[in-house]
Biopython code that builds the backbone (N, CA, C, O; Angstrom):
import numpy as np
from Bio.PDB.StructureBuilder import StructureBuilder

atoms = [
    (1, "MET", "N", (-32.289, -14.879, -13.463)),
    (1, "MET", "CA", (-32.479, -13.648, -12.683)),
    (1, "MET", "C", (-33.405, -14.062, -11.407)),
    (1, "MET", "O", (-34.177, -15.015, -11.511)),
    (2, "ALA", "N", (-33.330, -13.518, -10.529)),
    (2, "ALA", "CA", (-34.162, -13.782, -9.309)),
    (2, "ALA", "C", (-35.653, -13.408, -9.514)),
    (2, "ALA", "O", (-36.010, -12.400, -10.124)),
    (3, "ASN", "N", (-36.447, -14.265, -8.979)),
    (3, "ASN", "CA", (-37.938, -13.912, -8.988)),
    (3, "ASN", "C", (-38.532, -13.374, -7.773)),
    (3, "ASN", "O", (-39.703, -12.996, -7.767)),
    (4, "ILE", "N", (-37.815, -13.322, -6.785)),
    (4, "ILE", "CA", (-38.429, -13.151, -5.426)),
    (4, "ILE", "C", (-37.981, -11.734, -5.061)),
    (4, "ILE", "O", (-36.893, -11.363, -5.501)),
    (5, "ALA", "N", (-38.634, -10.985, -4.377)),
    (5, "ALA", "CA", (-38.237, -9.336, -4.482)),
    (5, "ALA", "C", (-36.999, -9.219, -3.426)),
    (5, "ALA", "O", (-36.077, -8.428, -3.620)),
    (6, "SER", "N", (-37.061, -10.070, -2.301)),
    (6, "SER", "CA", (-35.934, -9.831, -1.275)),
    (6, "SER", "C", (-34.620, -10.408, -2.102)),
    (6, "SER", "O", (-33.517, -9.947, -1.810)),
    (7, "ALA", "N", (-34.737, -11.422, -3.138)),
    (7, "ALA", "CA", (-33.488, -11.783, -3.763)),
    (7, "ALA", "C", (-33.203, -10.784, -4.835)),
    (7, "ALA", "O", (-32.003, -10.798, -5.109)),
    (8, "ARG", "N", (-33.858, -9.955, -5.509)),
    (8, "ARG", "CA", (-33.852, -8.864, -6.244)),
    (8, "ARG", "C", (-33.096, -7.795, -5.666)),
    (8, "ARG", "O", (-32.200, -7.154, -6.215)),
    (9, "LYS", "N", (-33.623, -7.642, -4.290)),
    (9, "LYS", "CA", (-33.051, -6.459, -3.402)),
    (9, "LYS", "C", (-31.588, -6.707, -3.156)),
    (9, "LYS", "O", (-30.760, -5.807, -3.297)),
    (10, "ARG", "N", (-31.211, -8.151, -2.721)),
    (10, "ARG", "CA", (-30.185, -8.728, -2.461)),
    (10, "ARG", "C", (-28.815, -8.290, -3.573)),
    (10, "ARG", "O", (-27.681, -7.847, -3.395)),
    (11, "ILE", "N", (-29.625, -8.685, -4.762)),
    (11, "ILE", "CA", (-28.588, -8.602, -5.998)),
    (11, "ILE", "C", (-28.221, -7.011, -6.031)),
    (11, "ILE", "O", (-27.031, -6.775, -6.238)),
    (12, "ARG", "N", (-28.988, -6.013, -5.874)),
    (12, "ARG", "CA", (-28.952, -4.599, -5.992)),
    (12, "ARG", "C", (-27.947, -4.194, -4.777)),
    (12, "ARG", "O", (-26.941, -3.519, -4.997)),
    (13, "GLN", "N", (-28.289, -4.649, -3.506)),
    (13, "GLN", "CA", (-27.452, -4.387, -2.475)),
    (13, "GLN", "C", (-25.913, -4.917, -2.886)),
    (13, "GLN", "O", (-24.945, -4.178, -2.709)),
    (14, "THR", "N", (-25.785, -6.146, -3.401)),
    (14, "THR", "CA", (-24.346, -6.789, -3.380)),
    (14, "THR", "C", (-23.714, -5.794, -4.461)),
    (14, "THR", "O", (-22.643, -5.281, -4.136)),
    (15, "ALA", "N", (-24.246, -5.463, -5.703)),
    (15, "ALA", "CA", (-23.784, -4.834, -6.660)),
    (15, "ALA", "C", (-22.929, -3.390, -6.168)),
    (15, "ALA", "O", (-21.844, -2.971, -6.572)),
    (16, "LYS", "N", (-23.839, -2.835, -5.170)),
    (16, "LYS", "CA", (-23.570, -1.607, -4.389)),
    (16, "LYS", "C", (-22.310, -1.677, -3.733)),
    (16, "LYS", "O", (-21.372, -0.898, -3.903)),
    (17, "ARG", "N", (-22.349, -2.741, -2.912)),
    (17, "ARG", "CA", (-21.212, -3.135, -2.053)),
    (17, "ARG", "C", (-19.945, -3.355, -2.672)),
    (17, "ARG", "O", (-18.940, -2.778, -2.259)),
    (18, "THR", "N", (-19.922, -4.177, -3.667)),
    (18, "THR", "CA", (-18.907, -4.737, -4.518)),
    (18, "THR", "C", (-18.341, -3.356, -5.182)),
    (18, "THR", "O", (-17.116, -3.229, -5.202)),
    (19, "ALA", "N", (-19.043, -2.450, -5.655)),
    (19, "ALA", "CA", (-18.454, -1.091, -6.170)),
    (19, "ALA", "C", (-17.675, -0.478, -4.996)),
    (19, "ALA", "O", (-16.464, -0.259, -4.980)),
    (20, "ARG", "N", (-18.350, -0.294, -4.247)),
    (20, "ARG", "CA", (-17.793, 0.489, -2.907)),
    (20, "ARG", "C", (-16.648, -0.321, -2.449)),
    (20, "ARG", "O", (-15.602, 0.287, -2.224)),
    (21, "ASN", "N", (-16.680, -1.558, -2.280)),
    (21, "ASN", "CA", (-15.180, -2.097, -1.830)),
    (21, "ASN", "C", (-14.212, -1.881, -2.872)),
    (21, "ASN", "O", (-13.205, -1.312, -2.452)),
    (22, "THR", "N", (-14.198, -2.198, -4.278)),
    (22, "THR", "CA", (-13.688, -2.270, -5.170)),
    (22, "THR", "C", (-13.137, -0.569, -5.183)),
    (22, "THR", "O", (-11.923, -0.515, -5.378)),
    (23, "ALA", "N", (-13.599, 0.386, -5.065)),
    (23, "ALA", "CA", (-13.353, 1.548, -4.936)),
    (23, "ALA", "C", (-12.194, 1.918, -3.767)),
    (23, "ALA", "O", (-11.175, 2.593, -3.910)),
    (24, "ARG", "N", (-12.628, 1.341, -2.741)),
    (24, "ARG", "CA", (-11.934, 1.142, -1.509)),
    (24, "ARG", "C", (-10.510, 0.656, -1.735)),
    (24, "ARG", "O", (-9.546, 1.359, -1.431)),
    (25, "LYS", "N", (-10.393, -0.497, -2.246)),
    (25, "LYS", "CA", (-9.305, -1.112, -2.798)),
    (25, "LYS", "C", (-8.445, -0.628, -3.518)),
    (25, "LYS", "O", (-7.231, -0.755, -3.360)),
    (26, "SER", "N", (-9.036, 0.016, -4.439)),
    (26, "SER", "CA", (-8.208, 0.807, -5.566)),
    (26, "SER", "C", (-7.657, 2.121, -4.817)),
    (26, "SER", "O", (-6.581, 2.598, -5.177)),
    (27, "ARG", "N", (-8.293, 2.620, -3.924)),
    (27, "ARG", "CA", (-8.120, 3.991, -3.490)),
    (27, "ARG", "C", (-6.530, 3.685, -2.423)),
    (27, "ARG", "O", (-5.526, 4.397, -2.402)),
    (28, "MET", "N", (-6.763, 2.515, -1.704)),
    (28, "MET", "CA", (-5.751, 1.886, -0.782)),
    (28, "MET", "C", (-4.579, 1.740, -1.873)),
    (28, "MET", "O", (-3.612, 2.489, -1.725)),
    (29, "ARG", "N", (-4.578, 0.933, -2.847)),
    (29, "ARG", "CA", (-3.557, 0.831, -3.793)),
    (29, "ARG", "C", (-2.969, 1.810, -4.181)),
    (29, "ARG", "O", (-1.738, 1.839, -4.150)),
    (30, "THR", "N", (-3.786, 2.961, -4.689)),
    (30, "THR", "CA", (-3.128, 4.237, -5.156)),
    (30, "THR", "C", (-2.328, 5.032, -4.128)),
    (30, "THR", "O", (-1.379, 5.750, -4.443)),
    (31, "PHE", "N", (-2.829, 4.837, -2.699)),
    (31, "PHE", "CA", (-1.938, 5.499, -1.749)),
    (31, "PHE", "C", (-0.758, 4.720, -1.581)),
    (31, "PHE", "O", (0.294, 5.345, -1.442)),
    (32, "ILE", "N", (-0.726, 3.414, -1.565)),
    (32, "ILE", "CA", (0.650, 2.700, -1.496)),
    (32, "ILE", "C", (1.514, 2.797, -2.541)),
    (32, "ILE", "O", (2.658, 2.364, -2.399)),
    (33, "LYS", "N", (1.049, 3.460, -3.922)),
    (33, "LYS", "CA", (1.940, 3.709, -4.848)),
    (33, "LYS", "C", (2.469, 4.844, -4.753)),
    (33, "LYS", "O", (3.632, 4.987, -5.131)),
    (34, "LYS", "N", (1.786, 5.852, -4.259)),
    (34, "LYS", "CA", (2.202, 7.118, -3.991)),
    (34, "LYS", "C", (3.477, 7.150, -3.120)),
    (34, "LYS", "O", (4.464, 7.828, -3.402)),
    (35, "VAL", "N", (3.348, 6.238, -1.876)),
    (35, "VAL", "CA", (4.554, 5.758, -0.939)),
    (35, "VAL", "C", (5.591, 5.625, -1.879)),
    (35, "VAL", "O", (6.411, 6.477, -2.220)),
    (36, "GLU", "N", (5.441, 4.226, -2.339)),
    (36, "GLU", "CA", (6.449, 3.713, -3.134)),
    (36, "GLU", "C", (7.267, 4.656, -4.083)),
    (36, "GLU", "O", (8.495, 4.579, -4.039)),
    (37, "THR", "N", (6.763, 5.394, -4.797)),
    (37, "THR", "CA", (7.175, 6.282, -5.771)),
    (37, "THR", "C", (8.164, 7.478, -4.970)),
    (37, "THR", "O", (9.208, 7.947, -5.425)),
    (38, "ALA", "N", (7.593, 7.782, -3.804)),
    (38, "ALA", "CA", (8.480, 8.723, -3.065)),
    (38, "ALA", "C", (9.522, 8.131, -2.448)),
    (38, "ALA", "O", (10.560, 8.785, -2.348)),
    (39, "ILE", "N", (9.467, 6.848, -1.937)),
    (39, "ILE", "CA", (10.406, 5.945, -1.650)),
    (39, "ILE", "C", (11.551, 5.954, -2.732)),
    (39, "ILE", "O", (12.701, 6.303, -2.466)),
    (40, "GLU", "N", (11.148, 5.556, -3.925)),
    (40, "GLU", "CA", (12.154, 5.324, -5.157)),
    (40, "GLU", "C", (12.772, 6.582, -5.533)),
    (40, "GLU", "O", (13.863, 6.603, -6.103)),
    (41, "SER", "N", (12.052, 7.743, -5.208)),
    (41, "SER", "CA", (12.933, 9.108, -5.410)),
    (41, "SER", "C", (14.049, 9.413, -4.653)),
    (41, "SER", "O", (14.985, 10.153, -4.958)),
    (42, "GLY", "N", (13.848, 8.705, -3.518)),
    (42, "GLY", "CA", (15.007, 8.770, -2.629)),
    (42, "GLY", "C", (14.932, 9.885, -1.489)),
    (42, "GLY", "O", (15.815, 10.030, -0.643)),
    (43, "ASP", "N", (13.912, 10.561, -1.561)),
    (43, "ASP", "CA", (13.385, 12.036, -0.817)),
    (43, "ASP", "C", (12.847, 11.225, 0.497)),
    (43, "ASP", "O", (11.809, 10.592, 0.305)),
    (44, "GLN", "N", (13.401, 11.161, 1.771)),
    (44, "GLN", "CA", (12.991, 10.564, 2.919)),
    (44, "GLN", "C", (11.851, 11.402, 3.382)),
    (44, "GLN", "O", (10.881, 10.772, 3.802)),
    (45, "ALA", "N", (11.783, 12.663, 3.386)),
    (45, "ALA", "CA", (10.738, 13.524, 3.813)),
    (45, "ALA", "C", (9.565, 13.582, 3.020)),
    (45, "ALA", "O", (8.470, 13.867, 3.503)),
    (46, "ALA", "N", (9.751, 13.319, 1.812)),
    (46, "ALA", "CA", (8.476, 13.197, 0.969)),
    (46, "ALA", "C", (7.817, 11.757, 1.269)),
    (46, "ALA", "O", (6.620, 11.490, 1.370)),
    (47, "ALA", "N", (8.868, 10.953, 1.375)),
    (47, "ALA", "CA", (8.381, 9.583, 1.474)),
    (47, "ALA", "C", (7.453, 9.404, 2.983)),
    (47, "ALA", "O", (6.463, 8.672, 3.006)),
    (48, "ARG", "N", (7.865, 10.082, 4.067)),
    (48, "ARG", "CA", (7.493, 9.879, 5.173)),
    (48, "ARG", "C", (6.268, 10.680, 5.231)),
    (48, "ARG", "O", (5.370, 10.209, 5.929)),
    (49, "GLU", "N", (6.055, 11.760, 4.660)),
    (49, "GLU", "CA", (4.743, 12.559, 4.421)),
    (49, "GLU", "C", (3.603, 11.816, 3.619)),
    (49, "GLU", "O", (2.405, 11.829, 3.901)),
    (50, "ALA", "N", (4.299, 11.072, 2.410)),
    (50, "ALA", "CA", (3.268, 10.348, 1.829)),
    (50, "ALA", "C", (2.683, 8.901, 2.695)),
    (50, "ALA", "O", (1.611, 8.322, 2.524)),
    (51, "LEU", "N", (3.594, 8.627, 3.489)),
    (51, "LEU", "CA", (2.989, 7.378, 4.387)),
    (51, "LEU", "C", (2.099, 8.009, 5.413)),
    (51, "LEU", "O", (1.181, 7.317, 5.853)),
    (52, "ARG", "N", (2.279, 9.462, 5.933)),
    (52, "ARG", "CA", (1.577, 9.873, 6.837)),
    (52, "ARG", "C", (0.093, 9.957, 6.341)),
    (52, "ARG", "O", (-0.822, 9.515, 7.036)),
    (53, "ILE", "N", (-0.111, 10.514, 5.165)),
    (53, "ILE", "CA", (-1.356, 10.518, 4.523)),
    (53, "ILE", "C", (-1.997, 9.345, 4.159)),
    (53, "ILE", "O", (-3.227, 9.310, 4.180)),
    (54, "ALA", "N", (-1.207, 8.172, 3.758)),
    (54, "ALA", "CA", (-1.767, 6.847, 3.309)),
    (54, "ALA", "C", (-2.048, 6.139, 4.326)),
    (54, "ALA", "O", (-2.962, 5.326, 4.190)),
    (55, "GLN", "N", (-1.414, 6.226, 5.527)),
    (55, "GLN", "CA", (-1.629, 5.212, 6.850)),
    (55, "GLN", "C", (-3.163, 5.401, 7.081)),
    (55, "GLN", "O", (-3.777, 4.354, 6.873)),
    (56, "PRO", "N", (-3.779, 6.231, 7.375)),
    (56, "PRO", "CA", (-5.343, 6.082, 7.846)),
    (56, "PRO", "C", (-6.174, 5.614, 6.693)),
    (56, "PRO", "O", (-7.239, 5.024, 6.871)),
    (57, "GLU", "N", (-5.702, 5.871, 5.551)),
    (57, "GLU", "CA", (-6.653, 5.262, 4.233)),
    (57, "GLU", "C", (-6.426, 3.936, 4.227)),
    (57, "GLU", "O", (-7.444, 3.244, 4.204)),
    (58, "ILE", "N", (-5.221, 3.285, 4.243)),
    (58, "ILE", "CA", (-4.923, 2.019, 4.336)),
    (58, "ILE", "C", (-5.797, 1.384, 5.510)),
    (58, "ILE", "O", (-6.660, 0.534, 5.291)),
    (59, "GLN", "N", (-5.522, 1.829, 6.649)),
    (59, "GLN", "CA", (-6.001, 1.316, 7.737)),
    (59, "GLN", "C", (-7.801, 1.527, 7.712)),
    (59, "GLN", "O", (-8.472, 0.721, 8.357)),
    (60, "ARG", "N", (-8.301, 2.334, 7.152)),
    (60, "ARG", "CA", (-9.721, 2.439, 6.843)),
    (60, "ARG", "C", (-10.098, 1.172, 5.902)),
    (60, "ARG", "O", (-11.209, 0.652, 6.000)),
    (61, "ALA", "N", (-9.227, 0.748, 5.084)),
    (61, "ALA", "CA", (-9.672, -0.332, 4.331)),
    (61, "ALA", "C", (-9.810, -1.712, 5.136)),
    (61, "ALA", "O", (-10.578, -2.617, 4.808)),
    (62, "ALA", "N", (-8.964, -1.733, 6.221)),
    (62, "ALA", "CA", (-9.015, -2.887, 7.000)),
    (62, "ALA", "C", (-10.180, -2.823, 7.961)),
    (62, "ALA", "O", (-10.793, -3.862, 8.203)),
    (63, "SER", "N", (-10.544, -1.642, 8.547)),
    (63, "SER", "CA", (-11.882, -1.416, 9.184)),
    (63, "SER", "C", (-12.935, -1.673, 8.617)),
    (63, "SER", "O", (-13.841, -2.196, 9.265)),
    (64, "LYS", "N", (-13.099, -1.371, 7.245)),
    (64, "LYS", "CA", (-14.246, -1.581, 6.362)),
    (64, "LYS", "C", (-14.297, -3.019, 5.855)),
    (64, "LYS", "O", (-15.271, -3.379, 5.194)),
    (65, "GLY", "N", (-13.229, -3.918, 6.150)),
    (65, "GLY", "CA", (-13.289, -5.517, 5.868)),
    (65, "GLY", "C", (-12.902, -5.462, 4.374)),
    (65, "GLY", "O", (-13.215, -6.491, 3.775)),
    (66, "VAL", "N", (-12.285, -4.498, 3.609)),
    (66, "VAL", "CA", (-11.817, -4.612, 2.435)),
    (66, "VAL", "C", (-10.532, -5.663, 2.392)),
    (66, "VAL", "O", (-10.491, -6.630, 1.631)),
    (67, "ALA", "N", (-9.609, -5.351, 3.229)),
    (67, "ALA", "CA", (-8.419, -5.946, 3.231)),
    (67, "ALA", "C", (-8.198, -6.324, 4.960)),
    (67, "ALA", "O", (-8.628, -5.637, 5.887)),
    (68, "HIS", "N", (-7.404, -7.616, 5.080)),
    (68, "HIS", "CA", (-7.351, -8.081, 6.323)),
    (68, "HIS", "C", (-6.414, -7.187, 6.991)),
    (68, "HIS", "O", (-5.558, -6.567, 6.361)),
    (69, "HIS", "N", (-6.596, -7.086, 8.586)),
    (69, "HIS", "CA", (-6.181, -6.389, 9.251)),
    (69, "HIS", "C", (-4.587, -6.618, 9.542)),
    (69, "HIS", "O", (-3.902, -5.684, 9.959)),
    (70, "ASN", "N", (-4.047, -7.889, 9.303)),
    (70, "ASN", "CA", (-2.834, -8.254, 9.331)),
    (70, "ASN", "C", (-1.900, -7.878, 8.010)),
    (70, "ASN", "O", (-0.723, -7.518, 8.052)),
    (71, "THR", "N", (-2.636, -8.035, 6.949)),
    (71, "THR", "CA", (-2.166, -7.682, 5.648)),
    (71, "THR", "C", (-1.754, -5.850, 5.721)),
    (71, "THR", "O", (-0.759, -5.316, 5.231)),
    (72, "VAL", "N", (-2.670, -5.308, 6.350)),
    (72, "VAL", "CA", (-2.622, -3.723, 6.333)),
    (72, "VAL", "C", (-1.397, -3.424, 7.248)),
    (72, "VAL", "O", (-0.513, -2.618, 6.959)),
    (73, "ALA", "N", (-1.450, -4.200, 8.432)),
    (73, "ALA", "CA", (-0.249, -3.905, 9.301)),
    (73, "ALA", "C", (1.010, -4.090, 8.731)),
    (73, "ALA", "O", (1.924, -3.268, 8.798)),
    (74, "ARG", "N", (1.066, -5.381, 8.061)),
    (74, "ARG", "CA", (2.491, -5.739, 7.195)),
    (74, "ARG", "C", (2.705, -4.642, 6.146)),
    (74, "ARG", "O", (3.879, -4.287, 6.039)),
    (75, "LYS", "N", (1.822, -4.034, 5.354)),
    (75, "LYS", "CA", (2.279, -3.523, 4.321)),
    (75, "LYS", "C", (2.692, -1.959, 5.073)),
    (75, "LYS", "O", (3.496, -1.215, 4.513)),
    (76, "ILE", "N", (2.164, -1.653, 6.139)),
    (76, "ILE", "CA", (2.248, -0.471, 6.677)),
    (76, "ILE", "C", (4.014, -0.548, 7.423)),
    (76, "ILE", "O", (4.799, 0.398, 7.370)),
    (77, "SER", "N", (4.233, -1.521, 7.894)),
    (77, "SER", "CA", (5.257, -1.750, 8.493)),
    (77, "SER", "C", (6.365, -2.058, 7.605)),
    (77, "SER", "O", (7.504, -1.774, 7.974)),
    (78, "ARG", "N", (6.144, -2.656, 6.371)),
    (78, "ARG", "CA", (7.181, -2.877, 5.547)),
    (78, "ARG", "C", (7.452, -1.423, 4.627)),
    (78, "ARG", "O", (8.573, -1.246, 4.151)),
    (79, "LEU", "N", (6.488, -0.520, 4.435)),
    (79, "LEU", "CA", (6.855, 0.687, 3.922)),
    (79, "LEU", "C", (7.637, 1.443, 4.828)),
    (79, "LEU", "O", (8.724, 1.860, 4.429)),
    (80, "SER", "N", (7.249, 1.697, 6.029)),
    (80, "SER", "CA", (7.932, 2.254, 7.061)),
    (80, "SER", "C", (9.297, 2.057, 7.249)),
    (80, "SER", "O", (10.133, 2.946, 7.411)),
    (81, "ALA", "N", (9.526, 0.628, 7.215)),
    (81, "ALA", "CA", (10.975, 0.214, 7.144)),
    (81, "ALA", "C", (11.683, 0.826, 5.976)),
    (81, "ALA", "O", (12.712, 1.496, 6.058)),
    (82, "ARG", "N", (11.156, 0.586, 5.091)),
    (82, "ARG", "CA", (11.890, 1.101, 3.573)),
    (82, "ARG", "C", (12.248, 2.502, 3.867)),
    (82, "ARG", "O", (13.436, 2.809, 3.769)),
    (83, "ILE", "N", (11.250, 3.531, 4.270)),
    (83, "ILE", "CA", (11.397, 4.876, 4.384)),
    (83, "ILE", "C", (12.593, 5.066, 5.827)),
    (83, "ILE", "O", (13.215, 6.122, 5.933)),
    (84, "LYS", "N", (12.737, 4.220, 6.587)),
    (84, "LYS", "CA", (13.657, 4.417, 7.599)),
    (84, "LYS", "C", (15.005, 3.993, 6.945)),
    (84, "LYS", "O", (16.018, 4.609, 7.276)),
    (85, "ALA", "N", (15.087, 2.952, 6.011)),
    (85, "ALA", "CA", (16.211, 2.525, 5.507)),
    (85, "ALA", "C", (16.651, 3.668, 4.406)),
    (85, "ALA", "O", (17.778, 3.565, 3.922)),
    (86, "LEU", "N", (16.008, 4.488, 4.096)),
    (86, "LEU", "CA", (16.429, 5.763, 2.932)),
    (86, "LEU", "C", (17.461, 6.390, 3.888)),
    (86, "LEU", "O", (18.459, 6.750, 3.263)),
    (87, "ALA", "N", (17.539, 6.662, 5.381)),
    (87, "ALA", "CA", (18.335, 7.390, 5.959)),
    (87, "ALA", "C", (19.611, 6.776, 5.983)),
    (87, "ALA", "O", (20.543, 7.572, 5.876)),
    (88, "THR", "N", (19.933, 5.492, 6.102)),
    (88, "THR", "CA", (21.114, 5.035, 6.139)),
    (88, "THR", "C", (21.907, 4.819, 4.800)),
    (88, "THR", "O", (23.120, 4.635, 4.704)),
    (89, "ALA", "N", (20.923, 4.881, 3.721)),
    (89, "ALA", "CA", (21.534, 4.629, 2.216)),
    (89, "ALA", "C", (22.189, 5.600, 1.813)),
    (89, "ALA", "O", (22.715, 5.571, 0.701)),
]
sb = StructureBuilder()
sb.init_structure("model")
sb.init_model(0)
sb.init_chain("A")
sb.init_seg("    ")
for serial, (resi, resn, name, xyz) in enumerate(atoms, 1):
    if name == "N":
        sb.init_residue(resn, " ", resi, " ")
    sb.init_atom(name, np.array(xyz, "f"), 0.0, 1.0, " ", f" {name:<3s}", serial, name[0])
structure = sb.get_structure()
């Protein structure tokens, strides 16, 4: 355990930040799962709507530094490609 006040404060700050980042990452995953569930159901309109709701939440994870911006771009791109493929299937 840290003895210096600034080190104790840093430990508290890290714990808060870790909890916040974990919640953000979990929220992002939940939204992605909702989109994937809609895709698997085969309903393109529902999948498109789920992605429209999920996209800002996923991008927020990148802007807050929880996920890398290229990872976020790749996930959104692949989800939208899968939704677009529903029309031809």
